[in-house]
C-alpha positions in Angstrom: 22.3 -59.5 -32.0 25.2 -58.2 -30.0 26.8 -59.3 -26.8 24.7 -57.0 -24.6 21.4 -58.2 -26.3 22.3 -61.7 -25.8 23.3 -61.1 -22.2 20.0 -59.4 -21.6 18.0 -62.2 -23.4 19.5 -64.4 -20.7 19.6 -62.3 -17.8 16.0 -61.1 -17.5 13.8 -64.2 -18.1 16.4 -66.0 -15.7 15.9 -63.5 -13.1 12.0 -63.2 -13.3 11.8 -66.8 -13.5 13.9 -67.9 -10.6 12.6 -65.0 -8.5 8.9 -65.7 -9.3 9.4 -69.5 -8.8 11.0 -69.0 -5.5 8.5 -66.7 -4.2 5.8 -68.8 -5.3 6.7 -71.8 -4.1 7.4 -70.2 -0.7 3.8 -68.7 -0.6 2.5 -72.4 -1.5 4.1 -73.5 1.8 1.1 -71.7 3.6 -1.6 -73.3 1.1 -0.3 -76.5 -0.2 -2.1 -75.7 -3.5 0.8 -77.2 -5.7 1.6 -80.1 -3.4 1.7 -81.3 0.2 5.5 -80.0 0.9 5.6 -82.0 4.0 6.0 -85.4 2.3 9.4 -84.1 1.1 10.8 -83.8 4.6 13.3 -86.7 5.3 11.6 -88.6 8.3 15.1 -88.5 10.3 14.9 -84.7 10.0 11.1 -84.6 10.8 11.9 -86.5 14.0 14.6 -84.0 15.2 12.5 -80.7 14.6 11.7 -78.7 17.6 8.6 -77.6 15.7 5.9 -79.3 13.5 6.5 -80.2 9.9 3.7 -77.8 9.0 5.3 -74.9 10.8 8.9 -75.9 9.7 7.6 -75.7 6.0 6.2 -72.1 6.9 9.6 -71.1 7.8 11.0 -72.5 4.8 8.1 -70.9 2.7 9.3 -67.6 4.4 13.0 -68.2 3.6 12.1 -68.9 0.0 9.6 -65.7 -0.6 12.6 -63.6 0.8 14.9 -65.2 -1.7 12.6 -64.6 -4.5 12.1 -61.1 -3.5 15.8 -60.7 -3.4 16.4 -62.1 -6.7 13.9 -59.5 -8.2 15.6 -56.5 -6.0 18.7 -54.9 -6.7 20.4 -57.6 -4.5 19.9 -60.2 -7.0 23.4 -61.2 -7.1 23.6 -62.4 -3.5 20.2 -63.7 -3.5 21.0 -65.7 -6.5 24.0 -67.4 -4.7 21.8 -68.0 -1.6 19.2 -69.5 -3.8 21.7 -71.7 -5.2 23.0 -72.9 -2.0 19.6 -73.3 -0.7 18.4 -75.4 -3.7 21.3 -77.5 -3.3 20.5 -78.6 0.4 16.8 -79.0 -0.9 18.3 -81.3 -3.5 20.3 -83.1 -0.8 17.5 -83.7 1.3 15.4 -85.0 -1.4 18.0 -87.6 -2.5 17.9 -88.8 1.1 14.2 -88.9 0.7 14.7 -90.9 -2.6 12.6 -88.3 -4.5 15.3 -88.2 -7.2 13.2 -86.7 -9.9 12.5 -83.6 -8.1 16.3 -83.6 -6.8 17.5 -83.4 -10.2 15.1 -80.5 -11.0 16.3 -78.5 -7.9 19.9 -79.1 -8.9 19.1 -77.8 -12.3 17.5 -74.6 -10.6 20.6 -74.2 -8.4 22.8 -74.2 -11.4 20.5 -71.6 -13.1 20.6 -69.4 -9.9 24.4 -69.6 -9.8 24.5 -68.7 -13.4 22.2 -65.7 -12.7 24.6 -64.7 -10.0 27.5 -64.6 -12.4 25.4 -62.5 -14.9 24.5 -60.2 -12.1 28.2 -59.7 -11.3 29.2 -59.4 -14.9 26.3 -56.8 -15.4 27.4 -54.7 -12.4 30.8 -54.5 -13.7 29.8 -53.4 -17.1 27.6 -50.7 -15.4 30.5 -49.6 -13.1 32.6 -49.5 -16.1 30.1 -47.2 -17.9 29.5 -49.7 -20.9 25.8 -50.1 -19.6 23.5 -47.7 -18.2 21.2 -49.0 -15.4 18.0 -50.3 -17.2 19.7 -50.0 -20.6 19.3 -53.7 -21.4 15.6 -53.5 -21.2 15.6 -51.3 -24.2 17.6 -53.9 -26.3 
């Protein structure tokens, strides 16, 4: 397997997985099928919100869906970095709420999102240099 194929084998599953996960987690903020998302909100933050916890989580859901769509779009690089920062902030909230197990998972996803941003940048450089045609990796 050459370097291009190895990069493609990392790039696409990471991009699709992170994009779909962000979108689905955001959409679930409206249904709470996966979990009751409000329980992850730190009480100190909850007390200071100008809106209900439910409406705050809906706003969070919209942001997450936009980030997910962004990761799956041609703007994947910037969206990946936004996802990395967003997940790091969520992890900090979770640590304050003593939800350490979920915080660790979100930190790992933040690292994955950062790596995806780096892979997007490297892939874009290869396209600009003519080493890789748009969509070529899919054929590998």
